[in-house]
C-alpha positions as CSV (number, residue, x, y, z in Angstrom):
1,M,111.2,58.0,-133.7
2,S,107.6,58.7,-134.4
3,E,106.6,59.1,-130.8
4,N,109.0,62.0,-130.6
5,S,107.9,63.8,-133.8
6,E,106.0,66.4,-131.7
7,F,108.8,67.0,-129.3
8,R,110.1,70.5,-129.6
9,F,113.8,71.0,-129.2
10,G,114.9,74.4,-128.0
11,S,116.3,76.9,-130.6
12,A,119.9,76.8,-129.3
13,T,122.0,74.8,-126.9
14,G,125.5,73.8,-126.1
15,V,127.3,70.6,-127.1
16,G,128.3,69.6,-123.6
17,S,131.7,70.7,-122.2
18,M,132.4,74.1,-120.7
19,P,135.6,75.8,-119.5
20,G,136.6,76.1,-115.8
21,G,135.8,74.0,-112.8
22,D,133.0,75.8,-111.0
23,A,129.8,73.8,-111.3
24,R,127.5,76.5,-109.9
25,E,128.9,79.3,-112.1
26,T,128.6,77.0,-115.1
27,A,125.0,76.0,-114.4
28,K,124.2,79.7,-113.9
29,T,125.8,80.6,-117.3
30,V,124.1,77.7,-119.2
31,T,120.6,78.3,-117.8
32,G,120.9,82.1,-118.3
33,S,122.3,81.8,-121.8
34,V,120.3,79.0,-123.5
35,E,117.1,79.4,-121.6
36,D,114.9,77.3,-123.8
37,F,117.3,74.3,-124.0
38,P,119.7,74.1,-121.0
39,F,122.1,71.2,-120.7
40,L,124.0,69.4,-118.0
41,A,127.6,70.7,-118.6
42,E,130.8,68.8,-118.3
43,L,133.9,70.5,-116.9
44,P,136.9,68.5,-118.0
45,A,139.4,71.0,-116.7
46,R,138.8,69.5,-113.2
47,G,140.8,66.5,-114.3
48,P,140.3,62.7,-114.9
49,G,136.8,61.7,-114.1
50,A,135.4,65.1,-115.3
51,D,136.4,64.3,-118.9
52,M,133.7,62.8,-121.1
53,I,135.2,59.2,-121.1
54,G,135.8,59.3,-117.3
55,R,132.3,60.8,-116.6
56,T,130.6,58.1,-118.7
57,A,132.9,55.3,-117.2
58,G,131.6,56.5,-113.8
59,M,128.0,55.8,-114.9
60,L,128.7,52.2,-115.9
61,V,126.9,49.4,-113.9
62,E,129.1,46.5,-112.6
63,L,132.0,47.7,-114.7
64,Y,134.6,50.1,-113.3
65,A,137.5,52.0,-114.8
66,R,140.6,53.6,-113.5
67,V,143.2,56.0,-115.0
68,E,146.4,54.5,-116.3
69,P,149.3,56.4,-118.0
70,S,147.8,55.2,-121.3
71,G,144.2,56.2,-120.6
72,W,141.1,54.7,-118.9
73,R,141.3,51.0,-118.2
74,I,138.5,48.6,-117.1
75,G,139.2,47.2,-113.6
76,D,137.5,44.9,-111.1
77,R,136.3,47.3,-108.5
78,P,135.4,50.9,-108.0
79,G,138.5,52.9,-107.1
80,R,139.1,56.6,-106.4
81,D,138.8,57.5,-110.1
82,T,135.3,56.1,-110.3
83,K,134.4,57.7,-107.0
84,R,135.7,61.1,-108.2
85,A,133.8,60.8,-111.5
86,R,130.5,60.1,-109.6
87,S,131.2,62.9,-107.1
88,W,131.7,65.5,-109.8
89,L,128.6,64.3,-111.7
90,G,126.6,64.7,-108.4
91,E,128.0,68.2,-108.0
92,D,127.0,69.2,-111.6
93,L,123.5,67.8,-111.0
94,D,123.1,69.7,-107.8
95,A,124.0,72.9,-109.6
96,L,121.7,72.4,-112.5
97,E,118.9,71.4,-110.2
98,E,119.4,74.7,-108.3
99,F,119.1,76.8,-111.4
100,T,116.2,75.0,-113.0
101,Q,113.7,75.3,-110.2
102,G,110.2,75.5,-111.7
103,Y,111.6,75.1,-115.3
104,E,109.5,73.1,-117.8
105,G,110.9,72.3,-121.2
106,P,113.7,70.4,-122.9
107,V,116.9,69.6,-120.9
108,K,119.9,67.8,-122.5
109,V,122.2,65.4,-120.8
110,Q,125.3,63.9,-122.5
111,A,127.2,60.6,-122.3
112,V,129.7,58.9,-124.5
113,G,128.1,56.4,-126.9
114,P,128.9,52.7,-126.9
115,W,131.3,52.7,-129.9
116,T,133.4,55.7,-128.8
117,L,133.6,54.2,-125.3
118,A,134.7,50.9,-126.8
119,A,137.4,52.7,-128.8
120,A,138.7,54.5,-125.7
121,L,138.4,52.1,-122.7
122,E,141.2,49.6,-122.4
123,L,140.9,46.0,-121.3
124,K,143.4,44.4,-118.8
125,N,145.7,43.5,-121.7
126,G,146.1,47.1,-122.8
127,E,144.1,46.8,-126.0
128,V,140.8,48.8,-126.3
129,A,137.5,47.0,-125.7
130,L,136.8,47.4,-129.5
131,S,139.3,44.5,-130.0
132,D,136.9,42.1,-128.3
133,P,133.3,41.7,-129.5
134,G,132.2,40.2,-126.1
135,A,133.7,43.1,-124.3
136,C,131.8,45.5,-126.6
137,R,128.6,43.7,-125.8
138,D,129.2,43.9,-122.0
139,L,130.2,47.5,-122.2
140,A,127.1,48.5,-124.2
141,G,124.8,46.6,-121.7
142,S,126.5,48.2,-118.7
143,L,126.2,51.7,-120.4
144,A,122.5,51.1,-121.1
145,E,121.8,50.3,-117.5
146,G,123.9,53.2,-116.2
147,L,122.1,55.7,-118.6
148,R,118.7,54.4,-117.4
149,S,119.5,55.2,-113.8
150,H,121.1,58.5,-114.7
151,L,118.0,59.6,-116.7
152,D,115.8,58.6,-113.7
153,E,117.9,60.7,-111.4
154,V,117.7,63.8,-113.6
155,R,113.9,63.4,-113.9
156,R,113.7,63.2,-110.1
157,R,115.7,66.4,-109.7
158,I,114.1,68.4,-112.5
159,P,110.5,67.1,-112.7
160,G,109.5,69.6,-115.4
161,A,112.3,68.5,-117.7
162,Q,111.6,66.9,-121.1
163,L,114.8,65.0,-121.2
164,V,116.9,64.8,-124.3
165,L,119.8,62.2,-124.2
166,Q,122.9,63.0,-126.3
167,L,125.3,60.2,-127.1
168,D,128.7,61.5,-128.0
169,E,130.2,59.4,-130.8
170,P,133.2,61.2,-132.3
171,S,135.0,57.9,-132.9
172,L,132.1,56.3,-134.8
173,T,133.4,56.9,-138.3
174,A,136.9,55.5,-137.3
175,V,135.2,52.4,-135.9
176,L,133.2,51.8,-139.1
177,R,136.3,52.4,-141.3
178,G,138.8,50.3,-139.2
179,Q,140.9,53.4,-138.3
180,V,141.1,52.9,-134.5
181,K,144.8,52.3,-133.6
182,S,146.0,49.3,-131.6
183,A,147.9,49.7,-128.3
184,S,151.2,49.5,-130.2
185,G,150.1,52.1,-132.7
186,Y,151.5,50.0,-135.5
187,R,148.2,48.6,-136.7
188,T,144.5,49.4,-136.5
189,H,141.6,47.3,-135.3
190,R,139.4,45.7,-137.9
191,A,136.3,47.7,-139.0
192,V,133.2,46.7,-137.1
193,D,130.3,45.4,-139.3
194,R,127.8,48.2,-139.9
195,Q,124.8,46.1,-138.9
196,A,126.5,45.3,-135.6
197,V,127.2,49.0,-135.0
198,E,123.6,50.0,-135.8
199,A,122.1,47.2,-133.6
200,T,124.2,48.2,-130.6
201,L,123.4,51.8,-131.0
202,R,119.7,51.0,-131.4
203,D,119.8,49.1,-128.0
204,V,121.4,52.0,-126.2
205,V,119.1,54.6,-127.9
206,G,116.2,52.4,-126.7
207,V,116.9,53.1,-123.0
208,H,115.3,56.5,-123.5
209,G,112.0,55.3,-124.6
210,E,110.2,58.4,-123.2
211,G,112.2,61.0,-125.2
212,P,114.5,61.8,-128.1
213,V,118.1,60.8,-128.5
214,V,120.7,63.0,-130.2
215,V,123.9,61.5,-131.6
216,H,126.8,63.9,-131.7
217,S,130.0,63.8,-133.7
218,C,132.3,66.6,-134.6
219,A,134.3,64.3,-136.9
220,P,133.9,64.4,-140.7
221,D,131.6,62.0,-142.5
222,V,128.9,61.6,-139.9
223,P,126.9,58.5,-140.9
224,F,123.5,60.2,-140.9
225,A,121.5,57.3,-142.5
226,L,122.9,54.7,-140.1
227,L,122.1,57.0,-137.1
228,R,118.5,57.5,-138.3
229,R,118.0,53.7,-138.7
230,A,119.4,53.2,-135.2
231,G,116.6,55.4,-133.9
232,A,118.3,58.8,-133.4
233,A,115.8,61.6,-133.4
234,A,118.5,64.2,-134.1
235,V,122.1,64.4,-135.2
236,S,124.5,67.0,-133.8
237,F,127.5,67.8,-136.0
238,D,130.1,70.4,-136.9
239,F,128.5,72.2,-139.9
240,S,131.8,73.4,-141.3
241,L,132.8,69.7,-142.0
242,L,129.8,69.1,-144.3
243,T,130.4,68.6,-148.0
244,E,128.0,68.6,-150.9
245,R,128.1,64.8,-151.0
246,D,126.3,64.9,-147.6
247,D,123.3,66.8,-149.3
248,D,121.2,63.7,-150.1
249,V,121.4,62.1,-146.7
250,I,120.7,65.4,-144.9
251,G,117.7,66.1,-147.2
252,E,116.3,62.6,-146.5
253,A,116.9,63.0,-142.8
254,V,115.1,66.3,-142.6
255,E,112.2,65.1,-144.7
256,G,112.0,62.0,-142.5
257,G,111.6,64.2,-139.4
258,T,115.2,64.1,-138.1
259,K,116.3,67.2,-136.2
260,L,119.7,68.8,-136.9
261,L,121.8,70.3,-134.1
262,A,124.0,72.4,-136.4
263,G,127.4,73.4,-135.0
264,V,127.9,76.8,-136.6
265,V,129.6,78.9,-133.9
266,P,133.4,78.3,-133.3
267,G,134.2,76.4,-130.2
268,T,137.4,78.3,-129.3
269,D,138.1,82.0,-128.8
270,G,138.0,84.2,-131.9
271,P,135.9,86.9,-133.5
272,L,132.2,86.1,-134.0
273,S,130.5,87.1,-137.2
274,D,127.0,88.7,-137.0
275,P,124.4,86.2,-136.0
276,A,122.8,86.1,-139.5
277,G,126.2,85.4,-141.0
278,S,126.7,82.4,-138.7
279,V,123.7,80.7,-140.1
280,M,124.1,81.8,-143.7
281,G,125.5,78.3,-144.6
282,V,122.4,76.7,-143.1
283,R,120.1,78.8,-145.3
284,T,122.2,78.1,-148.4
285,L,122.0,74.3,-147.7
286,W,118.2,74.6,-147.3
287,R,117.9,76.3,-150.7
288,R,120.2,73.8,-152.3
289,L,118.1,70.9,-151.0
290,G,114.9,72.6,-152.1
291,L,113.5,72.3,-148.5
292,H,110.7,74.5,-147.3
293,P,112.1,77.6,-145.5
294,G,109.3,77.4,-142.9
295,L,110.8,74.1,-141.8
296,L,114.1,75.7,-140.9
297,A,113.5,77.0,-137.3
298,E,111.6,73.8,-136.4
299,A,114.2,71.4,-137.8
300,V,117.5,73.1,-136.8
301,T,118.9,73.9,-133.3
302,V,121.9,76.1,-133.3
303,T,125.0,75.0,-131.3
304,P,128.7,75.7,-131.1
305,S,130.8,73.5,-133.5
306,C,131.9,71.3,-130.7
307,G,132.4,71.5,-126.9
308,L,133.5,74.8,-125.3
309,A,136.1,73.3,-122.9
310,G,139.0,74.9,-124.8
311,A,137.4,78.4,-124.8
312,S,137.8,81.1,-122.2
313,P,134.8,81.5,-119.8
314,A,134.0,84.9,-121.3
315,Y,134.0,83.5,-124.8
316,A,132.0,80.4,-123.8
317,R,129.3,82.8,-122.5
318,Q,129.4,84.9,-125.7
319,A,129.3,81.8,-127.9
320,L,126.1,80.5,-126.2
321,A,124.5,83.9,-126.4
322,H,125.5,84.1,-130.1
323,C,123.9,80.7,-130.8
324,V,120.6,82.1,-129.4
325,R,120.8,85.2,-131.6
326,A,121.7,83.2,-134.6
327,A,118.7,80.9,-134.0
328,R,116.5,83.9,-133.7
329,S,117.8,85.2,-137.1
330,L,116.9,81.8,-138.7
331,A,113.4,81.9,-137.2
332,D,112.8,85.6,-138.1
333,N,114.2,85.4,-141.6
334,P,114.3,81.8,-142.9
335,E,115.0,82.9,-146.5
């Protein structure tokens, strides 16, 4: 995305989810920890509608979803689950607005991307939307409209924000490989054509014409090249899942101006290494690819390996602070 080539991402941020259920406390933690790249946190511990699928389902335009024992299912009218999702999103926006008064700089908001949504939301017959190309198109169109109005709302509340939209696509590789299970669990849905996947992603990415879009996946084998072609300005991933066979596509991505949100800090409680140790793998990758060390701090934003919903509140605070220190280590000593 050439128009975003000058956009400066912050040095460290979170992936999206945080532990607990207190929106104000979370916004205070986020804005205090990752000061140069805060994000609108998700708090799935509050229950259905606060989870990433439910939150995004609540953003859809003229499509509604409700919770069934098997998961989220598309329905005809907004019910209490939709209302609850919208209410919690409003609460989270209120809290972030309160703690970003006067802030100017990048702010990240997250939503589930069209293919992971299609692999999760059920149709009336109990099969996921992925089973029906027409339903996939309708869902992507509704999502695009919903994201447009969500971004407008965040801009209104935080006028100094340079908005970054993150699309969460953990199921994307499974969609491309035909690994999404049917309702019975005995078979899988057919792989979706790569060009159709790319075209739909490009349409949804296009709703944020004013700013960069990050696509996040903490699954193995992230399709970097496809995401770049679809217009993603950055890719967010779990660094520990990379293998040397990803080297070429990552090298091409960085040289083409794609930013990397590298998940190097564990997402659940455990001992943290020293900050320089956390980014040692990133430095090693850079050397292996023969990339210029001076590019490192500019091209890489440090994040936890995935969302922090499964962590304790104390560890989540430590992990975000550790990301900031690790990013500083990269900037101060790229080699």
